[in-house]
C-alpha positions as CSV (number, residue, x, y, z in Angstrom):
1,M,-27.8,-25.9,-16.6
2,L,-26.6,-24.5,-13.3
3,A,-26.1,-21.2,-14.9
4,M,-29.8,-20.9,-15.7
5,L,-30.7,-21.4,-12.0
6,L,-28.3,-18.6,-10.8
7,N,-28.8,-14.9,-11.1
8,R,-26.1,-12.6,-12.5
9,E,-24.6,-11.8,-9.1
10,Q,-24.3,-15.4,-8.1
11,R,-22.6,-16.3,-11.4
12,E,-20.1,-13.5,-10.9
13,Q,-19.4,-14.8,-7.3
14,L,-18.8,-18.3,-8.7
15,K,-16.5,-17.0,-11.3
16,Q,-14.5,-15.1,-8.6
17,L,-14.3,-18.2,-6.4
18,G,-13.1,-20.3,-9.3
19,S,-10.4,-17.8,-10.1
20,L,-9.2,-17.6,-6.5
21,S,-9.3,-21.4,-6.0
22,T,-6.5,-21.9,-8.5
23,I,-3.9,-20.2,-6.2
24,G,-2.7,-23.3,-4.4
25,L,-2.6,-25.4,-7.6
26,E,-0.6,-22.8,-9.5
27,L,1.8,-22.2,-6.6
28,G,2.4,-25.9,-6.0
29,L,2.9,-26.8,-9.6
30,S,5.3,-23.9,-10.2
31,I,7.5,-25.0,-7.3
32,A,7.4,-28.7,-8.2
33,L,8.1,-28.2,-11.9
34,G,11.0,-25.9,-11.2
35,Y,12.5,-28.3,-8.6
36,L,12.0,-31.4,-10.7
37,G,13.2,-29.8,-13.9
38,G,16.4,-28.7,-12.1
39,R,16.8,-32.2,-10.6
40,W,16.4,-33.8,-14.1
41,L,19.0,-31.4,-15.6
42,D,21.3,-32.2,-12.7
43,G,21.1,-35.9,-13.6
44,K,21.8,-35.3,-17.2
45,L,24.6,-32.8,-16.7
46,G,26.1,-34.2,-13.5
47,T,25.9,-30.9,-11.7
48,E,24.1,-32.0,-8.5
49,P,22.7,-30.2,-6.5
50,W,23.1,-26.8,-8.2
51,L,20.5,-26.9,-10.9
52,Q,17.8,-28.3,-8.6
53,W,18.3,-25.3,-6.3
54,I,18.2,-23.0,-9.2
55,G,15.1,-24.7,-10.5
56,L,13.5,-24.4,-7.0
57,G,14.3,-20.7,-6.9
58,L,12.8,-20.2,-10.4
59,G,9.8,-22.2,-9.3
60,L,9.3,-20.1,-6.2
61,A,9.7,-16.9,-8.3
62,A,7.1,-18.2,-10.9
63,G,4.7,-19.2,-8.0
64,A,5.1,-15.7,-6.4
65,R,4.4,-14.1,-9.8
66,S,1.3,-16.2,-10.3
67,L,0.1,-15.4,-6.8
68,Y,0.7,-11.7,-7.4
69,R,-1.4,-11.9,-10.7
70,V,-4.3,-13.7,-9.0
71,V,-4.3,-11.1,-6.1
72,R,-4.3,-8.2,-8.6
73,R,-7.1,-9.8,-10.6
74,A,-9.2,-10.2,-7.4
75,Q,-8.5,-6.6,-6.4
76,R,-9.7,-5.4,-9.8
77,M,-12.9,-7.6,-9.5
78,M,-13.6,-6.1,-6.0
79,E,-13.0,-2.5,-7.3
80,E,-15.4,-3.1,-10.2
81,E,-18.0,-4.5,-7.8
82,D,-17.7,-1.5,-5.5
83,E,-18.1,0.9,-8.5
84,S,-21.2,-0.7,-9.8
85,P,-24.5,0.6,-8.3
């Protein structure tokens, strides 16, 4: 229903905002899941604290990759917007 009240440009802006608003969630979840997964494996294998540090590193790397993808997507959207008359 809201989509009927907005024009095309406003819908595109909302789409971009929604895409960019996921940055914090993706970054936080990536780091938390990596750390907690490593901590869980440490408990199972008795290798504390090595796997939680490795999991944290992998979570940070996954978060950075996610952030990079979101920024690239935003750049493409801005370029497309600049190209359109």
